[in-house]
C-alpha positions as CSV (number, residue, x, y, z in Angstrom):
1,X,60.4,113.2,92.1
2,X,62.1,113.0,88.3
3,X,59.2,113.4,85.9
4,X,58.2,110.4,83.6
5,X,59.9,112.3,80.6
6,X,63.0,112.7,81.9
7,X,63.1,108.8,83.5
8,X,62.9,107.8,80.3
9,X,65.5,110.3,79.3
10,X,67.5,108.9,81.3
11,X,67.0,105.4,80.6
12,X,68.0,106.3,77.1
13,X,70.9,108.0,78.0
14,X,71.8,104.6,80.5
15,X,71.1,101.8,77.6
16,X,73.6,104.0,74.8
17,X,76.1,103.8,77.7
18,X,75.7,99.7,78.8
19,X,78.6,97.9,78.2
20,X,76.5,94.4,78.1
21,X,74.0,96.0,76.1
22,X,75.0,93.9,72.8
23,X,74.7,90.9,74.4
24,X,71.2,91.2,74.4
25,X,71.6,90.4,70.9
26,X,72.1,86.7,71.6
27,X,69.1,86.2,73.1
28,X,65.9,85.4,71.5
29,X,63.2,87.9,72.8
30,X,59.5,88.4,71.5
31,X,57.2,90.9,70.9
32,X,54.9,91.3,73.4
33,X,51.2,90.1,73.2
34,X,49.2,92.2,71.0
35,X,51.4,94.3,69.9
36,X,53.9,95.8,67.5
37,X,57.0,93.2,66.8
38,X,59.3,96.1,67.6
39,X,57.8,96.9,70.6
40,X,59.2,94.3,72.8
41,X,57.9,92.3,75.5
42,X,59.6,93.4,79.2
43,X,60.7,90.1,80.4
44,X,61.4,90.3,84.2
45,X,61.2,86.8,85.3
46,X,64.8,85.4,84.3
47,X,64.7,84.6,88.5
48,X,61.9,81.7,87.6
49,X,63.1,81.2,83.4
50,X,65.9,83.0,82.0
51,X,65.4,83.7,78.2
52,X,66.5,81.5,75.1
53,X,69.9,81.7,74.3
54,X,69.6,82.3,70.3
55,X,72.8,79.6,69.9
56,X,70.7,77.2,71.7
57,X,67.7,75.6,68.9
58,X,70.7,74.9,65.8
59,X,73.2,73.0,69.0
60,X,70.4,70.9,69.7
61,X,69.3,70.3,66.3
62,X,73.4,68.9,65.7
63,X,72.7,66.7,68.9
64,X,69.5,65.5,67.7
65,X,70.3,64.9,63.9
66,X,74.2,64.3,63.8
67,X,75.4,63.3,67.5
68,X,72.2,60.7,68.1
69,X,71.1,60.1,64.7
70,X,74.4,59.6,62.6
71,X,76.9,58.5,65.6
72,X,74.5,57.3,67.7
73,X,76.4,55.1,70.4
74,X,79.7,56.2,69.1
75,X,78.9,60.0,70.2
76,X,79.6,59.1,74.2
77,X,83.3,58.9,73.1
78,X,83.1,61.2,70.0
79,X,81.0,63.7,70.9
80,X,82.1,64.0,74.3
81,X,79.1,62.8,75.8
82,X,80.6,60.9,78.9
83,X,82.9,64.1,79.9
84,X,79.9,66.2,79.9
85,X,78.9,66.7,83.5
86,X,82.1,68.1,84.3
87,X,83.1,70.0,81.0
88,X,80.0,72.0,81.6
89,X,80.7,72.3,85.5
90,X,84.1,73.5,84.0
91,X,82.1,76.1,82.4
92,X,79.6,77.2,85.2
93,X,82.6,77.2,88.1
94,X,84.1,81.0,86.5
95,X,80.3,81.9,87.2
96,X,81.0,80.8,90.7
97,X,84.3,81.2,91.5
98,X,85.6,78.2,91.2
99,X,88.5,76.3,90.3
100,X,88.2,74.1,87.9
101,X,87.2,69.8,89.1
102,X,84.7,70.7,91.7
103,X,81.6,71.1,90.1
104,X,79.9,68.2,88.3
105,X,76.0,68.6,86.3
106,X,73.1,66.4,86.7
107,X,70.2,65.8,88.0
108,X,68.0,68.1,89.4
109,X,68.7,70.7,92.3
110,X,66.0,68.9,95.1
111,X,68.6,65.4,94.2
112,X,72.0,67.3,94.8
113,X,70.4,68.9,98.1
114,X,70.0,65.9,99.1
115,X,73.4,64.4,98.1
116,X,74.7,67.3,99.5
117,X,73.6,67.4,103.4
118,X,74.0,64.2,103.6
119,X,77.3,64.2,102.0
120,X,78.2,67.3,104.5
121,X,76.5,65.1,107.5
122,X,78.5,62.8,107.1
123,X,81.7,64.6,106.8
124,X,81.2,66.3,109.7
125,X,81.8,62.9,112.1
126,X,80.0,61.2,115.0
127,X,78.5,63.6,117.8
128,X,77.1,66.1,115.2
129,X,73.3,65.7,114.8
130,X,71.8,69.1,114.0
131,X,71.0,70.4,110.9
132,X,70.1,74.3,110.5
133,X,68.2,75.6,107.2
134,X,67.3,78.5,106.5
135,X,64.1,79.3,108.1
136,X,62.7,81.1,104.9
137,X,64.2,78.8,102.4
138,X,62.7,77.7,99.6
139,X,60.0,74.7,100.6
140,X,61.9,71.9,98.4
141,X,65.2,72.3,100.5
142,X,63.4,71.7,104.0
143,X,61.6,68.7,102.5
144,X,64.8,67.4,101.5
145,X,66.7,68.4,104.6
146,X,63.8,67.1,106.5
147,X,64.1,63.7,104.6
148,X,68.1,63.9,105.4
149,X,68.1,64.0,108.8
150,X,65.5,61.7,109.4
151,X,68.2,59.2,107.3
152,X,71.4,60.1,109.2
153,X,69.6,60.4,113.2
154,X,69.8,64.2,112.7
155,X,67.0,67.0,113.7
156,X,66.3,70.0,111.6
157,X,66.4,73.5,113.6
158,X,64.6,76.2,111.1
159,X,66.7,79.4,111.6
160,X,66.2,82.9,110.2
161,X,69.4,83.6,108.5
162,X,70.6,86.4,110.2
163,X,70.3,84.2,114.0
164,X,72.6,81.3,111.8
165,X,75.9,82.7,113.1
166,X,74.9,82.2,116.1
167,X,72.7,79.2,116.1
168,X,75.8,77.1,114.9
169,X,77.2,75.0,117.7
170,X,79.2,71.9,119.1
171,X,76.2,69.3,118.0
172,X,75.5,71.3,114.1
173,X,76.9,68.7,111.6
174,X,75.3,71.2,108.7
175,X,74.0,74.4,107.7
176,X,71.5,75.1,104.3
177,X,71.4,78.0,103.5
178,X,70.0,80.2,100.1
179,X,72.3,82.7,98.8
180,X,69.3,84.8,97.7
181,X,65.9,84.6,99.5
182,X,63.3,83.4,96.8
183,X,60.4,85.4,98.0
184,X,62.1,89.2,98.9
185,X,65.5,88.6,97.2
186,X,67.5,89.0,100.4
187,X,71.2,88.6,99.7
188,X,72.9,86.7,103.1
189,X,75.7,87.4,103.6
190,X,78.2,84.1,102.5
191,X,81.8,84.9,103.5
192,X,80.9,86.0,106.8
193,X,78.4,83.2,108.0
194,X,80.5,80.4,106.1
195,X,83.1,81.2,108.8
196,X,81.2,81.7,111.3
197,X,79.6,77.7,110.5
198,X,83.3,76.2,110.0
199,X,84.4,78.0,113.5
200,X,81.7,76.0,115.0
201,X,83.5,72.9,113.1
202,X,80.2,71.9,110.8
203,X,79.9,72.6,107.4
204,X,78.0,74.7,104.7
205,X,75.5,74.2,102.3
206,X,75.1,76.9,100.0
207,X,72.0,76.7,97.6
208,X,73.3,79.4,94.7
209,X,69.5,79.1,92.9
210,X,68.9,82.7,92.7
211,X,72.5,84.2,92.8
212,X,74.9,82.1,90.0
213,X,75.0,84.3,87.0
214,X,73.9,87.6,89.0
215,X,76.3,88.3,91.1
216,X,80.0,87.0,92.2
217,X,79.8,84.2,94.2
218,X,83.4,83.4,95.6
219,X,82.9,79.5,96.5
220,X,86.7,78.7,96.5
221,X,88.0,82.1,97.9
222,X,85.5,82.3,100.7
223,X,86.6,78.3,101.9
224,X,83.1,77.0,100.9
225,X,82.3,73.1,101.5
226,X,79.5,72.5,99.3
227,X,77.1,74.1,97.1
228,X,74.4,73.4,94.4
229,X,71.7,75.6,92.1
230,X,70.1,75.2,89.3
231,X,71.2,76.6,85.6
232,X,67.3,77.2,84.3
233,X,67.7,80.9,85.6
234,X,70.1,83.3,85.4
235,X,72.3,81.0,83.3
236,X,69.6,80.5,80.7
237,X,69.9,76.6,80.5
238,X,66.0,76.0,79.6
239,X,63.2,74.5,81.2
240,X,63.9,71.8,83.7
241,X,67.9,72.2,82.8
242,X,70.0,70.3,84.8
243,X,71.6,71.0,88.4
244,X,74.7,71.2,89.6
245,X,76.8,70.1,92.9
246,X,80.2,71.6,94.1
247,X,82.4,69.8,96.4
248,X,85.2,71.6,97.1
249,X,88.3,69.9,96.5
250,X,89.7,69.5,100.1
251,X,86.5,67.3,100.9
252,X,86.3,65.1,97.5
253,X,88.3,62.4,99.1
254,X,85.8,61.5,102.0
255,X,82.6,63.2,100.4
256,X,80.2,59.7,100.4
257,X,77.6,60.4,98.6
258,X,74.2,58.9,99.6
259,X,73.5,58.2,96.0
260,X,76.4,56.0,94.6
261,X,75.5,54.9,91.3
262,X,77.3,53.3,88.4
263,X,78.4,56.7,86.8
264,X,80.2,57.9,90.1
265,X,82.0,53.9,90.3
266,X,85.7,54.2,89.7
267,X,84.9,51.5,87.0
268,X,81.5,52.5,85.5
269,X,82.0,49.7,83.0
270,X,83.2,46.9,85.4
271,X,79.0,46.1,87.0
272,X,80.7,45.1,89.7
273,X,78.8,44.3,92.7
274,X,80.6,46.0,95.4
275,X,80.6,49.9,94.9
276,X,84.0,51.8,94.8
277,X,83.9,55.8,94.3
278,X,85.8,57.2,91.9
279,X,87.6,60.0,92.5
280,X,87.0,63.7,92.8
281,X,83.9,65.7,91.6
282,X,82.8,62.2,89.4
283,X,81.5,61.5,92.9
284,X,78.9,63.3,92.6
285,X,77.1,61.9,89.7
286,X,74.5,58.8,89.8
287,X,73.3,57.7,86.6
288,X,73.3,58.3,82.4
289,X,73.5,62.1,81.6
290,X,70.9,63.7,80.6
291,X,72.1,64.6,77.4
292,X,69.9,66.7,75.3
293,X,69.3,68.9,78.4
294,X,73.2,68.7,78.7
295,X,73.6,70.1,75.3
296,X,71.2,73.0,75.3
297,X,73.1,73.8,78.4
298,X,76.0,73.7,77.1
299,X,74.9,75.9,74.3
300,X,73.3,78.4,76.3
301,X,77.0,78.9,78.3
302,X,78.8,80.4,75.1
303,X,76.7,84.0,76.3
304,X,79.3,83.9,79.5
305,X,82.3,84.1,76.5
306,X,84.0,87.7,77.4
307,X,82.0,88.3,80.3
308,X,82.7,89.3,83.7
309,X,80.6,88.5,86.6
310,X,81.9,91.5,88.2
311,X,80.6,93.6,85.5
312,X,77.2,91.2,85.2
313,X,76.9,92.4,89.2
314,X,77.4,96.0,88.4
315,X,74.9,96.4,85.8
316,X,72.1,94.5,88.2
317,X,72.1,96.7,90.9
318,X,71.9,99.8,88.6
319,X,68.9,98.2,86.9
320,X,67.7,97.6,90.4
321,X,67.9,101.1,91.5
322,X,66.4,102.4,88.6
323,X,63.8,100.2,88.7
324,X,63.1,100.7,92.2
325,X,64.0,104.7,91.6
326,X,61.0,104.2,88.6
327,X,58.4,103.3,91.1
328,X,58.9,105.9,93.9
329,X,58.2,108.3,90.8
330,X,54.9,106.7,89.3
331,X,52.9,104.3,91.3
332,X,50.7,106.1,93.7
333,X,51.6,106.5,97.5
334,X,50.8,103.2,99.2
335,X,50.2,101.5,96.5
336,X,53.1,98.5,96.5
337,X,55.7,98.5,100.0
338,X,59.2,97.3,98.6
339,X,60.2,94.0,100.6
340,X,64.0,94.1,98.8
341,X,66.6,95.3,100.7
342,X,67.8,98.7,99.5
343,X,71.1,98.2,100.6
344,X,73.6,97.0,97.8
345,X,75.2,94.5,99.9
346,X,71.6,93.1,101.2
347,X,70.2,92.7,97.7
348,X,70.4,90.0,94.7
349,X,68.8,90.4,91.5
350,X,65.4,90.8,92.0
351,X,62.8,93.6,93.5
352,X,59.9,92.7,95.4
353,X,57.1,94.2,96.0
354,X,53.8,93.6,98.5
355,X,50.3,94.4,97.6
356,X,47.0,93.7,98.4
357,X,45.6,92.3,94.9
358,X,49.2,91.2,93.7
359,X,47.8,88.3,91.5
360,X,45.3,90.4,89.7
361,X,48.1,93.2,89.2
362,X,50.8,90.2,87.6
363,X,47.7,89.0,85.7
364,X,47.3,92.4,84.3
365,X,50.9,92.8,83.5
366,X,51.3,90.2,81.7
367,X,48.6,91.5,79.3
368,X,50.2,94.2,78.9
369,X,53.7,92.6,78.1
370,X,55.7,93.1,81.4
371,X,56.3,89.7,82.4
372,X,57.1,89.1,86.4
373,X,55.8,86.6,88.8
374,X,53.4,86.4,91.9
375,X,54.2,84.3,95.0
376,X,51.6,83.9,97.6
377,X,49.7,85.6,98.9
378,X,50.9,89.5,98.2
379,X,54.3,89.3,96.3
380,X,54.7,91.1,92.7
381,X,58.3,89.4,91.9
382,X,61.0,90.9,89.0
383,X,63.9,89.1,88.3
384,X,66.7,91.3,86.6
385,X,68.8,89.3,84.5
386,X,71.2,92.4,83.2
387,X,72.7,90.2,80.1
388,X,69.5,90.9,78.4
389,X,67.8,93.3,80.1
390,X,68.0,97.5,79.4
391,X,67.0,100.2,81.3
392,X,64.6,101.3,78.6
393,X,62.8,97.9,79.6
394,X,62.9,98.7,83.6
395,X,61.3,102.0,83.0
396,X,58.4,100.6,81.1
397,X,58.0,98.4,83.6
398,X,57.6,100.6,85.9
399,X,55.6,102.6,83.7
400,X,52.9,100.1,83.3
401,X,52.8,99.1,86.6
402,X,51.7,102.5,87.4
403,X,49.1,102.4,85.0
404,X,47.9,99.1,85.8
405,X,47.6,100.1,89.2
């Protein structure tokens, strides 16, 4: 195994050659608790809440003071508030491999999962009364799928991701699956599973919360039907920032949202008693857009100017590879086990380590300036955001982990 000094030296060399390294300057990264200001904390929880992009505070302040404070109601037209859900959706689109006009921003991920699942069941048509869900899904997705099933007369069947392709059948309407597992960081095979689901006549809804902004998704290229995702993780939109809904262009004319609202009406200011859906992705809108949250998200997305998702993916894999190497070198043998797949094609942008006293270990790591998170009962979870993390951060995190253990 490499000695600690050689790993630290290699980390410095890797950081010096990092083409994305300067993007770190576009984020607000504070010093570690009780440490010198130049000894920045290692933030490995971007898969829960991304760091603050430096452009956000001034932009939000302008929206509050000028657009709201001075222009007031005029900002719906003069400042582009009304078009914000589609405009910001088009900023997210290239990060998930979608052409413009297919993503609308607004509401929470849970609300958008509900729209997508119910809308997908309605698109699937008569005779299909089964919803398959990822057996290891984030709990809310399962709750929403069960509610959608009660509304549509379907049954819900949890299935492990690796069995999804063979489980889908003639009665399956929708398959809801996480692109990256939130506990282990396992990456599902989106192209193959999408193809298998559609070959059986069903539709697939992908939850991109733990993949968008960390790796290529290819929604259009792989013919995905519907997708949802949050914006506060790898897209750094801020706490509770609005989520998004992707409806493939080929489905938009028949997409029947279970939450029709005045914002998705063909004549939103006509105030007609009957609902007539608007054309396009705007069918995914419901009520008045969350302008202040959207302003923060729009400014946050500016860090992606000139950045390719492919370069981000390359660095993500390099960071996680290096972290695993450092953990193997520094951490006492047998103290932790790796839950995250080692194969690149099966790994998202996080590393999950299993540890008997994980809760106490993570608390001590955070106290020492290495911020990850804990997932019950025994998982240490570390997220790697390539836009603001370096190899020196990774080496230091593994070294501190070894000291704590």
